[in-house]
N, C-alpha and C positions, 0 to 999 in steps of 0.2 A: 535588380540590387535597386535601383532609383526608386519603386515602389517601398520596400522594405526600408529605405532610408527614411524615406514619408511618414511611414508608419510611426518609426521606431520615435521620431522628433516630432510624430504629432502628439495633440493632445489626446489622442484615444489609447496610448499604449501604456501611460501608466495607470488607469484606472483599470483597462480588461486584465493588465499583469495582474495588478495587487489582487483583483477577484479570481482569477483563476490561482494564481499561485497561493493565496492563503487558502483556498477551498482545497485545494489538493494536499496541502500539508495539514490542515488540520484534520480532515479524514483520514489521513495517514497517521498520523499519529495515534487517533482516538482508534481505528479497526487495528494497526498493531499492536498497541499496548494491550487491547482485551485480547485479539489473537493469540501473543504470549501468554500471555496467564491464564488464559483457555487451556492451551495448545501444552502448558507445563500440569495443568491439572490432571487432563488426559492422562498423560504420561505417567504419572503419579500416582494415580488410582484406576486401574485395570478396570473395575468393574464399573465405576464410571463412563472410561474408556467404552465398555461393550455395550451401555446402553445410548450412549448419547451415539456411538458410529453411524449407524442409519442412519438417523437424522439429520447429521451433519454429509452423510453421503448424497443423501436427495435433495437438500437444501442446497450443496455447490451446485447439481448438474444443474439448477435452474440457470437462465439468462437472467444473472440479476441487473444489469445494465436493463434488460427488456424493463424492466421499475420503474424505469429514471421517470416514467410521463406520473405513475403514482405518488411517487415521493415530491413531484411537481405540486402535485395536488394536493397533497394530504401539508407540504410545509412551506408553500406559494414559491414565485419567483427569486425570491433571492437564494443567498449564499447557503442556507441551511440544508436545502433538499439536495444542493449537488453535497457537501460534506456528506450527509447520512447517505447517500446513495456509494459515496467513497468510502467511507467505513464500512459498509455494509461487506463491500468487495474485498475488500481490504483483508477485513476479519477471516474469512474462510481459508483465505490462500495463507495466512499467517499461521492460523490456527492451525492446518495441516502442515506444514512445515517443521514447525516448532513439536505437535507431539512423535513426528516421525524423527526428527534431532534426538529427541530424547532416548528414541525407541535405539537410537544408533549408540548412546554409550555402550561400549564394553561391556559387557557382561563379568570379566575378568578383572578389572580394576573397579567396578565396585564391589565383589565380593571381598578384594583386598583390603578396600577402603575399610569395610566391616570388619576383616578381622582385626585391623590397629584400633579396635575399639570406636571407630569417629561415629558421632549421635547420627541421626536421622538430617539434622538441619545443615550438619558440617558435610554431611554426604551430600543434600542438595545444591549445598551453596557454591560448594569446593569442587563438585566433579560431574554431577550431572548437569546445572546450570553452563561450565564452562564446555563441556564434551558437547553441548546441544548446540551452540553457537554458532555453527555452521551452516547445521539447517534452520535457526533461525533467519540467520542471516541471507540466504536461499530467497525464503520467503518475503524478506522486506525489498530487495530489490527487487523480487517479479510483483510483489503489492506497489511496490512506489511507481512500475509503469501502469501500473491499473487504477491505481490513487488520479494520475492525471489524467487517463482515459474518462474515465467515468466523470470526472469533472468536465469534462471538454464535452459529452455527450451529453450530459445533463444543460452545460449550457446551449448547444446546438438544438436544444428542442425548445429551452424557455428560459431565458435570461435577463439582467437588465447589463450585465457587461462580460465580458472576458472573451478569451482566446475564442469560444467554441462558436459565439454570437457571432464573431466577426465573422467567423469561416463561412458560417451561413449566412450570412447578408450577401458576402463577397459570391457566393456557390450561385445565389439566387441575383444576382446583378452580373452574371456571366464575370466574372471581374478575377480570370484565373493568376495574376498576376497576386493580386492581394490574397488569394486561397493559398499559394505558396508562399508567401513571404511570413504570413504564420506557422507554417508547417516549418519553416526554419526556424523563428524564434520558439515555438516549443522542442524542436529537436533539440536547439541551443539549453534551454532548462533542464530537460530530461537528459541532459549529455551532464549538466552541473549536479542534478539531484543524485543521480548513480557515483558519480566520483566520486561526492560525501560521503557515500554509502559504502564505497568499497575502500574509501581510506578508514572511517570507522569501523570496518570489517577487521582491515588487516593490523589496524592499531591495536585491537581488541584480542586478536589470536594471534601475537606476535609469540606465543610461549608453544606454537605449534610447529615452528623453526626448530 
C-alpha cells in the first residue's frame, strides 16, 4: 500500500495514466465503431457475410497480440502503435458479436413489421438495430478488456510511458510491490470502464423490461 501511495502521488502516475488510458479509449472507439458498422453490414447482406466469413474466421484465429512488435516497428514507440493494435483486436470481437446480434433478432418480429408496411430503413433502425444491442454490448464489454490488455502488452514491449512500461521496469528490477501496485491501478480503471459500459447498456435497453 505504501508503494501504491507513492506511485499515485508521484510524478510518473499522471503521464503513465494519460498514455495508457488514451491509447485504450482511442483504440476501443475506433475498433468498436468499425466493428459495429461491419457487423451490421454482414447481418444486413447475407451474400457479403458468406464471402467475408472465411476471411474473418481466419484472421480472428490469429494471435493478434503477437503482432505488437510489428505494429511498433511500423508506427514507432509512441501511442499510434498501441492504438492500432487495440483497434484491430477490438474490431474483430465487436464485428462478430454485432453480426450475431443481428442474426438473433426474431424473424416473427421482422415479418410483422414488414406486414405493417415498414420501409427497409424503418425496419433496420427501429427493429434490427435495437434488437441487436444486447449482442453489440456483449462485444463491447469484451472488447474493452482486450483494448486495455492490448495497450498494456504493447507498452510492455516498447513505449515511452504507460502502465505496461512500468510493469516491465518493476519486473526487471524485481520490485514485486511495484508490479502489484500497477496491477491495482489497472484493475481500478478496468472496473470503472466496465461500469460505464454496463450503465450505458442498461440505459439503452430499458425497453427490454
